[in-house]
Structure formats: structure tokens, C-alpha cells
C-alpha positions as CSV (number, residue, x, y, z in Angstrom):
1,N,103.0,-66.2,-71.8
2,P,105.4,-64.5,-74.2
3,K,108.2,-63.1,-72.1
4,E,109.6,-60.8,-74.7
5,S,106.4,-58.9,-75.3
6,G,105.6,-57.9,-71.8
7,I,101.9,-59.0,-72.1
8,S,100.1,-62.2,-71.2
9,A,98.9,-64.7,-73.8
10,W,95.2,-63.9,-73.0
11,Q,96.0,-60.2,-73.8
12,V,97.5,-61.3,-77.1
13,I,94.3,-63.3,-77.9
14,D,92.2,-60.3,-76.9
15,R,94.2,-57.9,-79.1
16,L,93.7,-60.2,-82.0
17,G,89.9,-60.1,-81.4
18,L,89.7,-63.8,-80.8
19,R,87.9,-63.8,-77.4
20,G,84.8,-65.9,-78.0
21,H,86.1,-67.0,-81.4
22,R,85.0,-70.5,-82.3
23,I,86.0,-73.3,-84.6
24,G,83.5,-76.2,-84.6
25,N,82.5,-76.7,-81.0
26,A,85.8,-75.4,-79.6
27,Q,85.8,-71.7,-78.4
28,F,88.2,-69.3,-76.8
29,A,86.4,-68.6,-73.5
30,E,84.4,-65.3,-73.3
31,K,85.3,-65.0,-69.6
32,H,89.0,-65.6,-69.9
33,S,90.4,-66.0,-73.4
34,N,93.4,-68.0,-72.4
35,F,91.1,-71.0,-72.0
36,I,89.5,-73.1,-74.7
37,I,86.0,-74.4,-74.0
38,N,84.5,-77.5,-75.3
39,L,80.9,-76.5,-76.2
40,G,80.0,-80.2,-76.7
41,N,81.7,-82.9,-78.7
42,A,84.5,-80.6,-79.9
43,Q,87.1,-82.4,-81.9
44,A,90.8,-82.2,-81.4
45,V,91.2,-80.7,-84.9
46,S,89.0,-77.8,-83.8
47,V,91.0,-77.2,-80.6
48,R,94.3,-77.3,-82.6
49,G,92.7,-75.0,-85.2
50,L,92.1,-72.3,-82.5
51,I,95.7,-72.7,-81.2
52,D,97.2,-72.5,-84.6
53,L,95.1,-69.5,-85.6
54,A,96.2,-67.6,-82.4
55,K,99.8,-68.5,-83.0
56,S,99.9,-67.6,-86.6
57,R,98.1,-64.3,-86.2
58,A,100.1,-63.3,-83.1
59,Q,103.3,-63.8,-85.2
60,S,102.1,-62.1,-88.3
61,E,100.1,-59.2,-86.8
62,L,101.9,-58.5,-83.6
63,G,105.3,-60.1,-84.0
64,I,104.7,-62.2,-80.9
65,Q,105.6,-65.9,-80.7
66,L,103.1,-67.9,-78.7
67,V,104.2,-71.3,-77.5
68,E,101.6,-73.6,-76.1
69,E,102.2,-75.4,-72.8
70,V,100.2,-78.4,-74.1
71,I,102.0,-81.6,-74.8
72,Y,100.5,-83.5,-77.7
73,L,100.4,-87.2,-77.6
């Protein structure tokens, strides 16, 4: 969660209109947009695409830097 902005990461995703947005078979959850759902055989590139989309739009449109908690191997 971005500390400087005073709002949660899920709220940032919602403000960007990305709740339920999907790339391939990966989707920001409809119920809680801070989760990414595998709709079936989602590829890592699709999950990463959602993350990168949220991060880049949050920075460019809201001036908020999102940092994922995921460790990539």
C-alpha cells in the first residue's frame, strides 16, 4: 500500500477503473481488486502485465508509486 498517498493499493486500482480488468486469463478480482485471479491457465506474462499496467497508470495518472510485495524468481 502506498504510504504517501493515504489510500490503499486496491483503492488505486479502483480509481484507475481496473477492477475486473483482464489480460489473457489473469484478472484483477471483481470482489477485491488487490487480488489477481487465474481464470484458468493464466501465464506469468499476463499476471505481470496486469501489475505493470497498474503501476504505470498509477504513476502517470495519479502520481502514486505502487510497489509490489511479490518476489520474482
